[in-house]
MOPAC internal coordinates of N, CA, C and O (Angstrom, degrees):
PM7 1SCF
backbone

  N    0.0000 0     0.00 0     0.00 0    0    0    0
  C    1.4988 1     0.00 0     0.00 0    1    0    0
  C    1.4862 1   103.84 1     0.00 0    2    1    0
  O    1.2310 1   121.49 1   -36.22 1    3    2    1
  N    1.3433 1   114.75 1   143.78 1    3    2    1
  C    1.4399 1   124.69 1   175.34 1    5    3    2
  C    1.4484 1   111.67 1   -73.23 1    6    5    3
  O    1.2310 1   118.08 1   -20.61 1    7    6    5
  N    1.2852 1   121.26 1   159.39 1    7    6    5
  C    1.5074 1   122.35 1   178.36 1    9    7    6
  C    1.5506 1   109.45 1  -154.47 1   10    9    7
  O    1.2310 1   124.66 1   -36.95 1   11   10    9
  N    1.2813 1   108.66 1   143.05 1   11   10    9
  C    1.4985 1   120.62 1   174.48 1   13   11   10
  C    1.5011 1   105.11 1  -103.12 1   14   13   11
  O    1.2310 1   121.08 1   -56.00 1   15   14   13
  N    1.4215 1   115.54 1   124.00 1   15   14   13
  C    1.4126 1   120.36 1  -172.39 1   17   15   14
  C    1.4895 1   114.99 1  -119.98 1   18   17   15
  O    1.2310 1   119.21 1   -47.00 1   19   18   17
  N    1.3208 1   119.11 1   133.00 1   19   18   17
  C    1.4067 1   123.56 1   173.33 1   21   19   18
  C    1.5841 1   102.80 1  -120.01 1   22   21   19
  O    1.2310 1   121.90 1   -59.18 1   23   22   21
  N    1.3314 1   113.97 1   120.82 1   23   22   21
  C    1.4071 1   119.53 1  -173.72 1   25   23   22
  C    1.5315 1   109.75 1  -110.88 1   26   25   23
  O    1.2310 1   118.74 1   -58.34 1   27   26   25
  N    1.3373 1   120.01 1   121.66 1   27   26   25
  C    1.4562 1   124.62 1   168.31 1   29   27   26
  C    1.4957 1   113.12 1    60.53 1   30   29   27
  O    1.2310 1   120.86 1  -131.92 1   31   30   29
  N    1.3461 1   115.96 1    48.08 1   31   30   29
  C    1.4795 1   121.68 1   177.52 1   33   31   30
  C    1.5586 1   104.77 1   -74.90 1   34   33   31
  O    1.2310 1   120.62 1   -54.37 1   35   34   33
  N    1.3274 1   116.41 1   125.63 1   35   34   33
  C    1.4086 1   121.63 1  -177.40 1   37   35   34
  C    1.5021 1   113.09 1   -88.31 1   38   37   35
  O    1.2310 1   122.14 1   -57.97 1   39   38   37
  N    1.3435 1   113.51 1   122.03 1   39   38   37
  C    1.5095 1   120.41 1   172.33 1   41   39   38
  C    1.5120 1   111.64 1  -124.42 1   42   41   39
  O    1.2310 1   120.81 1   -17.10 1   43   42   41
  N    1.2754 1   116.05 1   162.90 1   43   42   41
  C    1.4161 1   120.62 1   175.92 1   45   43   42
  C    1.4818 1   109.11 1  -125.83 1   46   45   43
  O    1.2310 1   120.44 1   -54.76 1   47   46   45
  N    1.3038 1   116.77 1   125.24 1   47   46   45
  C    1.4322 1   120.70 1   176.12 1   49   47   46
  C    1.5625 1   114.63 1  -154.43 1   50   49   47
  O    1.2310 1   121.22 1   -13.07 1   51   50   49
  N    1.2958 1   115.28 1   166.93 1   51   50   49
  C    1.4497 1   121.08 1  -177.27 1   53   51   50
  C    1.6014 1   107.20 1   -87.10 1   54   53   51
  O    1.2310 1   123.09 1   -68.02 1   55   54   53
  N    1.3152 1   111.68 1   111.98 1   55   54   53
  C    1.5111 1   115.89 1  -177.73 1   57   55   54
  C    1.4711 1   106.49 1  -146.06 1   58   57   55
  O    1.2310 1   121.12 1   -39.64 1   59   58   57
  N    1.3514 1   115.46 1   140.36 1   59   58   57
  C    1.4782 1   121.87 1   178.70 1   61   59   58
  C    1.4963 1   113.47 1   144.35 1   62   61   59
  O    1.2310 1   120.00 1   -23.49 1   63   62   61
  N    1.3181 1   117.61 1   156.51 1   63   62   61
  C    1.4176 1   120.25 1  -179.03 1   65   63   62
  C    1.5413 1   108.60 1   -99.63 1   66   65   63
  O    1.2310 1   118.75 1   163.00 1   67   66   65
  N    1.3003 1   119.99 1   -17.00 1   67   66   65
  C    1.4155 1   125.16 1  -176.74 1   69   67   66
  C    1.5047 1   109.79 1   -95.42 1   70   69   67
  O    1.2310 1   120.91 1   -35.34 1   71   70   69
  N    1.3364 1   115.87 1   144.66 1   71   70   69
  C    1.4943 1   119.18 1  -179.59 1   73   71   70
  C    1.4798 1   113.93 1   -56.79 1   74   73   71
  O    1.2310 1   119.23 1   142.60 1   75   74   73
  N    1.2886 1   119.07 1   -37.40 1   75   74   73
  C    1.4318 1   122.66 1  -177.72 1   77   75   74
  C    1.5571 1   111.38 1   -67.08 1   78   77   75
  O    1.2310 1   121.18 1   146.29 1   79   78   77
  N    1.3502 1   115.35 1   -33.71 1   79   78   77
  C    1.5421 1   118.97 1   175.22 1   81   79   78
  C    1.5379 1   110.41 1   -67.93 1   82   81   79
  O    1.2310 1   119.96 1   149.18 1   83   82   81
  N    1.3311 1   117.67 1   -30.82 1   83   82   81
  C    1.4901 1   120.13 1  -169.56 1   85   83   82
  C    1.5243 1   109.48 1   -89.63 1   86   85   83
  O    1.2310 1   118.28 1   173.00 1   87   86   85
  N    1.3378 1   120.88 1    -7.00 1   87   86   85
  C    1.3979 1   121.37 1  -174.18 1   89   87   86
  C    1.5237 1   114.49 1   -63.27 1   90   89   87
  O    1.2310 1   121.09 1   145.77 1   91   90   89
  N    1.3217 1   115.51 1   -34.23 1   91   90   89
  C    1.4369 1   120.24 1   175.76 1   93   91   90
  C    1.5260 1   110.49 1  -149.35 1   94   93   91
  O    1.2310 1   121.03 1   -18.54 1   95   94   93
  N    1.3760 1   115.64 1   161.46 1   95   94   93
  C    1.4398 1   118.33 1  -177.63 1   97   95   94
  C    1.5163 1   112.61 1   -60.67 1   98   97   95
  O    1.2310 1   120.57 1   -36.70 1   99   98   97
  N    1.3190 1   116.51 1   143.30 1   99   98   97
  C    1.4368 1   123.61 1   177.84 1  101   99   98
  C    1.5042 1   112.03 1  -107.71 1  102  101   99
  O    1.2310 1   121.45 1   -29.04 1  103  102  101
  N    1.3420 1   114.84 1   150.96 1  103  102  101
  C    1.4357 1   121.63 1   176.28 1  105  103  102
  C    1.5436 1   109.77 1   -78.89 1  106  105  103
  O    1.2310 1   121.20 1   -54.15 1  107  106  105
  N    1.3734 1   115.31 1   125.85 1  107  106  105
  C    1.3961 1   118.78 1   173.57 1  109  107  106
  C    1.5127 1   108.74 1  -127.70 1  110  109  107
  O    1.2310 1   120.54 1   -24.49 1  111  110  109
  N    1.3682 1   116.58 1   155.51 1  111  110  109
  C    1.4691 1   118.84 1   173.56 1  113  111  110
  C    1.5023 1   105.60 1  -113.35 1  114  113  111
  O    1.2310 1   120.71 1   -45.02 1  115  114  113
  N    1.3136 1   116.25 1   134.98 1  115  114  113
  C    1.4589 1   122.69 1   178.19 1  117  115  114
  C    1.5880 1   109.28 1  -119.20 1  118  117  115
  O    1.2310 1   122.24 1   -51.64 1  119  118  117
  N    1.2734 1   113.32 1   128.36 1  119  118  117
  C    1.4670 1   120.13 1   175.85 1  121  119  118
  C    1.5898 1   109.70 1  -116.17 1  122  121  119
  O    1.2310 1   120.62 1   -40.21 1  123  122  121
  N    1.2796 1   116.42 1   139.79 1  123  122  121
  C    1.4080 1   121.35 1  -178.32 1  125  123  122
  C    1.5014 1   110.07 1  -134.80 1  126  125  123
  O    1.2310 1   120.88 1   -43.91 1  127  126  125
  N    1.3266 1   115.93 1   136.09 1  127  126  125
  C    1.4556 1   122.35 1   172.58 1  129  127  126
  C    1.4684 1   109.23 1  -127.71 1  130  129  127
  O    1.2310 1   120.69 1   -64.40 1  131  130  129
  N    1.3528 1   116.28 1   115.60 1  131  130  129
  C    1.3975 1   125.89 1  -172.74 1  133  131  130
  C    1.4926 1   111.45 1  -109.58 1  134  133  131
  O    1.2310 1   118.65 1   -70.34 1  135  134  133
  N    1.3784 1   120.17 1   109.66 1  135  134  133
  C    1.4223 1   121.28 1   177.07 1  137  135  134
  C    1.5904 1   110.24 1   -67.62 1  138  137  135
  O    1.2310 1   122.46 1   -52.25 1  139  138  137
  N    1.3515 1   112.90 1   127.75 1  139  138  137
  C    1.4169 1   115.30 1  -177.11 1  141  139  138
  C    1.5626 1   111.39 1  -163.29 1  142  141  139
  O    1.2310 1   121.86 1   -43.96 1  143  142  141
  N    1.2354 1   114.05 1   136.04 1  143  142  141
  C    1.5355 1   117.64 1  -176.90 1  145  143  142
  C    1.5296 1   104.66 1   -76.30 1  146  145  143
  O    1.2310 1   119.61 1   -69.17 1  147  146  145
  N    1.3015 1   118.36 1   110.83 1  147  146  145
  C    1.4679 1   121.05 1  -178.18 1  149  147  146
  C    1.5438 1   114.34 1   -97.12 1  150  149  147
  O    1.2310 1   120.87 1  -171.56 1  151  150  149
  N    1.3839 1   115.93 1     8.44 1  151  150  149
  C    1.4764 1   119.15 1  -176.00 1  153  151  150
  C    1.4902 1   113.00 1   -56.30 1  154  153  151
  O    1.2310 1   120.60 1   128.86 1  155  154  153
  N    1.3542 1   116.45 1   -51.14 1  155  154  153
  C    1.5155 1   120.86 1  -175.42 1  157  155  154
  C    1.4869 1   108.99 1   -59.32 1  158  157  155
  O    1.2310 1   124.07 1   131.34 1  159  158  157
  N    1.3760 1   109.80 1   -48.66 1  159  158  157
  C    1.5482 1   114.83 1  -178.71 1  161  159  158
  C    1.5516 1   111.90 1   -57.13 1  162  161  159
  O    1.2310 1   120.12 1   136.19 1  163  162  161
  N    1.3421 1   117.37 1   -43.81 1  163  162  161
  C    1.3749 1   122.68 1   176.92 1  165  163  162
  C    1.5358 1   116.45 1   -60.00 1  166  165  163
  O    1.2310 1   123.38 1   134.98 1  167  166  165
  N    1.3542 1   111.12 1   -45.02 1  167  166  165
  C    1.5209 1   118.32 1   179.48 1  169  167  166
  C    1.5695 1   110.14 1   -63.82 1  170  169  167
  O    1.2310 1   121.90 1   130.83 1  171  170  169
  N    1.3290 1   113.97 1   -49.17 1  171  170  169
  C    1.4137 1   119.54 1  -177.91 1  173  171  170
  C    1.5790 1   112.69 1   -80.85 1  174  173  171
  O    1.2310 1   119.83 1   169.12 1  175  174  173
  N    1.3067 1   117.93 1   -10.88 1  175  174  173
  C    1.4622 1   122.16 1  -175.19 1  177  175  174
  C    1.5568 1   111.19 1    49.30 1  178  177  175
  O    1.2310 1   120.50 1  -129.51 1  179  178  177
  N    1.2537 1   116.66 1    50.49 1  179  178  177
  C    1.4290 1   125.33 1  -169.18 1  181  179  178
  C    1.5298 1   113.91 1  -139.80 1  182  181  179
  O    1.2310 1   121.75 1   -65.77 1  183  182  181
  N    1.3598 1   114.25 1   114.23 1  183  182  181
  C    1.5024 1   115.90 1  -176.23 1  185  183  182
  C    1.5499 1   113.38 1   -60.31 1  186  185  183
  O    1.2310 1   119.43 1   154.11 1  187  186  185
  N    1.2711 1   118.70 1   -25.89 1  187  186  185
  C    1.4581 1   117.67 1   178.10 1  189  187  186
  C    1.4789 1   114.64 1   -57.40 1  190  189  187
  O    1.2310 1   119.07 1   164.04 1  191  190  189
  N    1.2817 1   119.37 1   -15.96 1  191  190  189
  C    1.4544 1   123.89 1  -179.55 1  193  191  190
  C    1.5461 1   112.37 1   -99.41 1  194  193  191
  O    1.2310 1   121.23 1  -173.77 1  195  194  193
  N    1.3319 1   115.26 1     6.23 1  195  194  193
  C    1.5080 1   121.12 1  -179.70 1  197  195  194
  C    1.4271 1   109.74 1  -129.50 1  198  197  195
  O    1.2310 1   121.98 1     9.23 1  199  198  197
  N    1.3824 1   113.82 1  -170.77 1  199  198  197
  C    1.4201 1   122.60 1   175.98 1  201  199  198
  C    1.5020 1   108.10 1  -101.65 1  202  201  199
  O    1.2310 1   121.51 1   -54.88 1  203  202  201
  N    1.3177 1   114.71 1   125.12 1  203  202  201
  C    1.5064 1   120.29 1  -176.14 1  205  203  202
  C    1.5448 1   108.52 1   -79.15 1  206  205  203
  O    1.2310 1   121.55 1   -74.75 1  207  206  205
  N    1.3443 1   114.65 1   105.25 1  207  206  205
  C    1.5125 1   118.98 1  -174.89 1  209  207  206
  C    1.4918 1   110.24 1   -67.20 1  210  209  207
  O    1.2310 1   118.09 1   153.42 1  211  210  209
  N    1.3060 1   121.24 1   -26.58 1  211  210  209
  C    1.4519 1   123.74 1   178.10 1  213  211  210
  C    1.5038 1   109.10 1   -66.83 1  214  213  211
  O    1.2310 1   120.33 1   136.42 1  215  214  213
  N    1.3551 1   116.98 1   -43.58 1  215  214  213
  C    1.4726 1   122.52 1   176.36 1  217  215  214
  C    1.5548 1   111.00 1   -63.90 1  218  217  215
  O    1.2310 1   120.21 1   142.02 1  219  218  217
  N    1.3462 1   117.20 1   -37.98 1  219  218  217
  C    1.4398 1   119.74 1   178.24 1  221  219  218
  C    1.5755 1   108.92 1   -65.02 1  222  221  219
  O    1.2310 1   120.53 1   135.86 1  223  222  221
  N    1.2995 1   116.60 1   -44.14 1  223  222  221
  C    1.4529 1   120.14 1   178.29 1  225  223  222
  C    1.5707 1   110.91 1   -58.87 1  226  225  223
  O    1.2310 1   119.56 1   134.56 1  227  226  225
  N    1.2822 1   118.44 1   -45.44 1  227  226  225
  C    1.4209 1   121.63 1  -179.63 1  229  227  226
  C    1.5202 1   110.58 1   -62.41 1  230  229  227
  O    1.2310 1   120.78 1   140.40 1  231  230  229
  N    1.3127 1   116.12 1   -39.60 1  231  230  229
  C    1.4987 1   119.82 1   179.73 1  233  231  230
  C    1.5653 1   110.37 1   -69.49 1  234  233  231
  O    1.2310 1   121.28 1   141.47 1  235  234  233
  N    1.3146 1   115.15 1   -38.53 1  235  234  233
  C    1.5046 1   116.63 1   175.89 1  237  235  234
  C    1.5239 1   109.88 1   -60.53 1  238  237  235
  O    1.2310 1   118.47 1   134.33 1  239  238  237
  N    1.3077 1   120.53 1   -45.67 1  239  238  237
  C    1.4145 1   125.97 1   178.34 1  241  239  238
  C    1.5127 1   112.12 1   -59.56 1  242  241  239
  O    1.2310 1   120.69 1   136.50 1  243  242  241
  N    1.3036 1   116.29 1   -43.50 1  243  242  241
  C    1.4317 1   116.87 1   178.90 1  245  243  242
  C    1.5142 1   113.03 1   -70.81 1  246  245  243
  O    1.2310 1   118.54 1   149.04 1  247  246  245
  N    1.3313 1   120.38 1   -30.96 1  247  246  245
  C    1.4661 1   120.40 1   171.89 1  249  247  246
  C    1.4530 1   110.47 1   -63.64 1  250  249  247
  O    1.2310 1   116.97 1   139.11 1  251  250  249
  N    1.2877 1   123.36 1   -40.89 1  251  250  249
  C    1.4435 1   126.10 1  -178.42 1  253  251  250
  C    1.5689 1   110.97 1   -65.42 1  254  253  251
  O    1.2310 1   121.08 1   151.52 1  255  254  253
  N    1.3321 1   115.54 1   -28.48 1  255  254  253
  C    1.4252 1   116.81 1  -178.35 1  257  255  254
  C    1.5874 1   114.68 1   -93.58 1  258  257  255
  O    1.2310 1   121.36 1   171.36 1  259  258  257
  N    1.3887 1   114.99 1    -8.64 1  259  258  257
  C    1.4409 1   117.25 1  -171.84 1  261  259  258
  C    1.5082 1   112.43 1   -65.86 1  262  261  259
  O    1.2310 1   121.41 1   148.52 1  263  262  261
  N    1.3464 1   114.90 1   -31.48 1  263  262  261
  C    1.4725 1   116.87 1  -179.42 1  265  263  262
  C    1.6289 1   106.33 1  -162.45 1  266  265  263
  O    1.2310 1   122.02 1     2.46 1  267  266  265
  N    1.2800 1   113.73 1  -177.54 1  267  266  265
  C    1.4457 1   118.46 1   178.67 1  269  267  266
  C    1.5137 1   103.55 1   -95.40 1  270  269  267
  O    1.2310 1   121.05 1   -22.28 1  271  270  269
  N    1.3633 1   115.60 1   157.72 1  271  270  269
  C    1.4416 1   120.72 1  -173.13 1  273  271  270
  C    1.5857 1   109.04 1  -130.27 1  274  273  271
  O    1.2310 1   119.09 1   -45.41 1  275  274  273
  N    1.2508 1   119.33 1   134.59 1  275  274  273
  C    1.4816 1   121.89 1   175.12 1  277  275  274
  C    1.5719 1   108.24 1   -73.33 1  278  277  275
  O    1.2310 1   121.19 1   131.25 1  279  278  277
  N    1.3124 1   115.32 1   -48.75 1  279  278  277
  C    1.4727 1   120.94 1  -170.43 1  281  279  278
  C    1.4665 1   113.26 1  -120.36 1  282  281  279
  O    1.2310 1   117.40 1   -39.75 1  283  282  281
  N    1.3088 1   122.55 1   140.25 1  283  282  281
  C    1.4783 1   125.01 1   176.62 1  285  283  282
  C    1.6029 1   104.27 1   -68.38 1  286  285  283
  O    1.2310 1   118.99 1   154.51 1  287  286  285
  N    1.3092 1   119.52 1   -25.49 1  287  286  285
  C    1.4307 1   119.17 1   175.49 1  289  287  286
  C    1.5401 1   113.80 1   -58.87 1  290  289  287
  O    1.2310 1   122.30 1   136.98 1  291  290  289
  N    1.2917 1   113.20 1   -43.02 1  291  290  289
  C    1.5365 1   118.94 1   174.37 1  293  291  290
  C    1.4293 1   113.02 1   -62.25 1  294  293  291
  O    1.2310 1   119.92 1   135.39 1  295  294  293
  N    1.2793 1   117.75 1   -44.61 1  295  294  293
  C    1.4673 1   124.61 1   177.97 1  297  295  294
  C    1.5340 1   110.29 1   -61.36 1  298  297  295
  O    1.2310 1   119.44 1   132.78 1  299  298  297
  N    1.2774 1   118.67 1   -47.22 1  299  298  297
  C    1.4116 1   125.15 1  -178.85 1  301  299  298
  C    1.5741 1   108.75 1   -60.88 1  302  301  299
  O    1.2310 1   119.64 1   132.73 1  303  302  301
  N    1.2890 1   118.28 1   -47.27 1  303  302  301
  C    1.4644 1   120.78 1   179.08 1  305  303  302
  C    1.5418 1   112.53 1   -63.02 1  306  305  303
  O    1.2310 1   121.95 1   135.84 1  307  306  305
  N    1.3208 1   113.87 1   -44.16 1  307  306  305
  C    1.4951 1   117.59 1   174.91 1  309  307  306
  C    1.4714 1   114.31 1   -57.46 1  310  309  307
  O    1.2310 1   120.16 1   136.66 1  311  310  309
  N    1.3198 1   117.30 1   -43.34 1  311  310  309
  C    1.4895 1   120.55 1   177.02 1  313  311  310
  C    1.4663 1   110.87 1   -65.19 1  314  313  311
  O    1.2310 1   118.23 1   136.43 1  315  314  313
  N    1.3481 1   120.98 1   -43.57 1  315  314  313
  C    1.4763 1   121.64 1  -177.84 1  317  315  314
  C    1.5096 1   109.23 1   -66.23 1  318  317  315
  O    1.2310 1   119.23 1   135.38 1  319  318  317
  N    1.3499 1   119.07 1   -44.62 1  319  318  317
  C    1.4904 1   118.87 1  -178.41 1  321  319  318
  C    1.4620 1   111.86 1   -69.16 1  322  321  319
  O    1.2310 1   118.97 1   150.67 1  323  322  321
  N    1.3462 1   119.56 1   -29.33 1  323  322  321
  C    1.5355 1   120.18 1   179.96 1  325  323  322
  C    1.5557 1   106.02 1   -74.61 1  326  325  323
  O    1.2310 1   118.25 1   140.78 1  327  326  325
  N    1.3796 1   120.95 1   -39.22 1  327  326  325
  C    1.4632 1   121.35 1   178.44 1  329  327  326
  C    1.5255 1   108.72 1   -63.62 1  330  329  327
  O    1.2310 1   119.10 1   136.12 1  331  330  329
  N    1.3076 1   119.31 1   -43.88 1  331  330  329
  C    1.4537 1   119.50 1   179.28 1  333  331  330
  C    1.5149 1   112.86 1   -60.11 1  334  333  331
  O    1.2310 1   121.61 1   137.47 1  335  334  333
  N    1.3158 1   114.53 1   -42.53 1  335  334  333
  C    1.4781 1   120.37 1  -177.10 1  337  335  334
  C    1.6060 1   111.67 1   -72.64 1  338  337  335
  O    1.2310 1   120.88 1   135.08 1  339  338  337
  N    1.2741 1   115.92 1   -44.92 1  339  338  337
  C    1.4556 1   118.28 1  -172.71 1  341  339  338
  C    1.5521 1   115.66 1   -91.58 1  342  341  339
  O    1.2310 1   120.49 1   156.68 1  343  342  341
  N    1.3205 1   116.67 1   -23.32 1  343  342  341
  C    1.4686 1   120.11 1  -175.25 1  345  343  342
  C    1.5783 1   114.57 1  -116.11 1  346  345  343
  O    1.2310 1   122.51 1   166.21 1  347  346  345
  N    1.3524 1   112.79 1   -13.79 1  347  346  345
  C    1.4457 1   123.20 1   174.12 1  349  347  346
  C    1.5889 1   115.46 1    51.20 1  350  349  347
  O    1.2310 1   119.61 1  -129.45 1  351  350  349
  N    1.3301 1   118.34 1    50.55 1  351  350  349
  C    1.4387 1   117.47 1   170.39 1  353  351  350
  C    1.5027 1   110.32 1   -75.04 1  354  353  351
  O    1.2310 1   118.95 1   -12.28 1  355  354  353
  N    1.3612 1   119.60 1   167.72 1  355  354  353
  C    1.4241 1   121.47 1   177.64 1  357  355  354
  C    1.4550 1   112.11 1   -65.29 1  358  357  355
  O    1.2310 1   120.24 1   142.87 1  359  358  357
  N    1.3538 1   117.14 1   -37.13 1  359  358  357
  C    1.4555 1   123.24 1   174.40 1  361  359  358
  C    1.6144 1   104.45 1  -157.39 1  362  361  359
  O    1.2310 1   122.71 1   -12.35 1  363  362  361
  N    1.3829 1   112.41 1   167.65 1  363  362  361
  C    1.4565 1   117.94 1   176.47 1  365  363  362
  C    1.4362 1   110.23 1  -142.63 1  366  365  363
  O    1.2310 1   121.08 1   -37.87 1  367  366  365
  N    1.3289 1   115.54 1   142.13 1  367  366  365
  C    1.4581 1   121.43 1   170.63 1  369  367  366
  C    1.4744 1   107.82 1  -117.27 1  370  369  367
  O    1.2310 1   119.39 1   -52.04 1  371  370  369
  N    1.3249 1   118.77 1   127.96 1  371  370  369
  C    1.4293 1   121.81 1  -177.94 1  373  371  370
  C    1.5292 1   108.14 1  -122.41 1  374  373  371
  O    1.2310 1   119.98 1   -47.52 1  375  374  373
  N    1.3358 1   117.65 1   132.48 1  375  374  373
  C    1.4311 1   124.21 1   179.93 1  377  375  374
  C    1.5618 1   107.04 1  -124.12 1  378  377  375
  O    1.2310 1   122.54 1   -52.16 1  379  378  377
  N    1.2883 1   112.74 1   127.84 1  379  378  377
  C    1.5332 1   117.47 1   174.24 1  381  379  378
  C    1.5668 1   109.95 1  -117.94 1  382  381  379
  O    1.2310 1   121.46 1   -53.46 1  383  382  381
  N    1.3769 1   114.80 1   126.54 1  383  382  381
  C    1.4499 1   118.58 1  -178.20 1  385  383  382
  C    1.5810 1   105.48 1  -112.22 1  386  385  383
  O    1.2310 1   122.45 1   -44.81 1  387  386  385
  N    1.2830 1   112.91 1   135.19 1  387  386  385
  C    1.4900 1   123.14 1   177.26 1  389  387  386
  C    1.4963 1   110.36 1  -120.58 1  390  389  387
  O    1.2310 1   120.58 1   -36.39 1  391  390  389
  N    1.2869 1   116.49 1   143.61 1  391  390  389
  C    1.4922 1   123.59 1  -174.77 1  393  391  390
  C    1.5603 1   109.58 1  -110.35 1  394  393  391
  O    1.2310 1   121.82 1  -114.35 1  395  394  393
  N    1.2940 1   114.13 1    65.65 1  395  394  393
  C    1.5766 1   117.33 1  -169.29 1  397  395  394
  C    1.5195 1   112.54 1  -121.06 1  398  397  395
  O    1.2310 1   120.17 1   166.46 1  399  398  397
  N    1.3081 1   117.28 1   -13.54 1  399  398  397
  C    1.5186 1   115.46 1  -177.45 1  401  399  398
  C    1.4685 1   111.21 1  -109.95 1  402  401  399
  O    1.2310 1   121.42 1   -63.61 1  403  402  401
  N    1.2637 1   114.89 1   116.39 1  403  402  401
  C    1.5548 1   117.43 1   177.65 1  405  403  402
  C    1.5582 1   112.73 1   -54.23 1  406  405  403
  O    1.2310 1   124.27 1   -39.60 1  407  406  405
  N    1.2639 1   109.42 1   140.40 1  407  406  405
  C    1.4970 1   113.30 1   175.27 1  409  407  406
  C    1.5680 1   111.22 1    92.01 1  410  409  407
  O    1.2310 1   119.62 1   178.50 1  411  410  409
  N    1.3024 1   118.34 1    -1.50 1  411  410  409
  C    1.4596 1   121.62 1   178.81 1  413  411  410
  C    1.4723 1   107.92 1  -122.31 1  414  413  411
  O    1.2310 1   121.56 1   -28.80 1  415  414  413
  N    1.3246 1   114.63 1   151.20 1  415  414  413
  C    1.4717 1   120.36 1   174.75 1  417  415  414
  C    1.5109 1   109.14 1   -65.34 1  418  417  415
  O    1.2310 1   121.07 1   137.11 1  419  418  417
  N    1.3696 1   115.56 1   -42.89 1  419  418  417
  C    1.4216 1   124.17 1   174.32 1  421  419  418
  C    1.5473 1   106.88 1  -168.47 1  422  421  419
  O    1.2310 1   121.36 1   -10.30 1  423  422  421
  N    1.3195 1   115.01 1   169.70 1  423  422  421
  C    1.4664 1   123.02 1   164.09 1  425  423  422
  C    1.5015 1   107.38 1  -120.19 1  426  425  423
  O    1.2310 1   118.65 1   -25.97 1  427  426  425
  N    1.2897 1   120.17 1   154.03 1  427  426  425
  C    1.4314 1   120.13 1  -175.23 1  429  427  426
  C    1.5238 1   112.61 1  -161.87 1  430  429  427
  O    1.2310 1   124.40 1    -2.13 1  431  430  429
  N    1.3529 1   109.17 1   177.87 1  431  430  429
  C    1.5409 1   120.27 1   177.98 1  433  431  430
  C    1.4635 1   106.56 1  -138.09 1  434  433  431
  O    1.2310 1   120.27 1   -31.82 1  435  434  433
  N    1.3051 1   117.09 1   148.18 1  435  434  433
  C    1.4711 1   124.26 1   170.23 1  437  435  434
  C    1.4996 1   110.27 1  -130.43 1  438  437  435
  O    1.2310 1   121.08 1   -50.21 1  439  438  437
  N    1.3810 1   115.53 1   129.79 1  439  438  437
  C    1.4431 1   119.37 1   178.90 1  441  439  438
  C    1.5335 1   104.27 1  -126.26 1  442  441  439
  O    1.2310 1   122.12 1   -26.83 1  443  442  441
  N    1.3432 1   113.55 1   153.17 1  443  442  441
  C    1.4396 1   123.70 1  -177.95 1  445  443  442
  C    1.5339 1   104.05 1  -128.76 1  446  445  443
  O    1.2310 1   121.50 1   -43.52 1  447  446  445
  N    1.3671 1   114.73 1   136.48 1  447  446  445
  C    1.4575 1   118.89 1   174.03 1  449  447  446
  C    1.5358 1   107.51 1  -134.35 1  450  449  447
  O    1.2310 1   121.73 1   -58.83 1  451  450  449
  N    1.3368 1   114.29 1   121.17 1  451  450  449
  C    1.5254 1   117.73 1   175.96 1  453  451  450
  C    1.4871 1   107.75 1   -84.51 1  454  453  451
  O    1.2310 1   121.80 1   -13.96 1  455  454  453
  N    1.2969 1   114.17 1   166.04 1  455  454  453
  C    1.4934 1   118.88 1   176.88 1  457  455  454
  C    1.5104 1   111.07 1   -72.64 1  458  457  455
  O    1.2310 1   120.10 1   180.00 1  459  458  457

């Protein structure tokens, strides 16, 4: 299956369960893999037959800024469900990385949503 991939898109949003985490926006990295048949887009060389990854990035950024989040799990699910609803891939995998735990490169969550 073909896929459109966005890797480590940086967003800033208020996320966390502890007061110290919620004092200011945190840097998160969001990765998205959208299963999509790109054959027609490739043959026609026309974005109208594909998923516009720039539009997806803008939507991810707007979701992050819409409100504050307690859990990155909730944010990841919201991103995945929005992508499925608004961009209609066959499936989507969303990974959110957070840099909050000392001694780790990051902590994260990955969610998958089929069509």
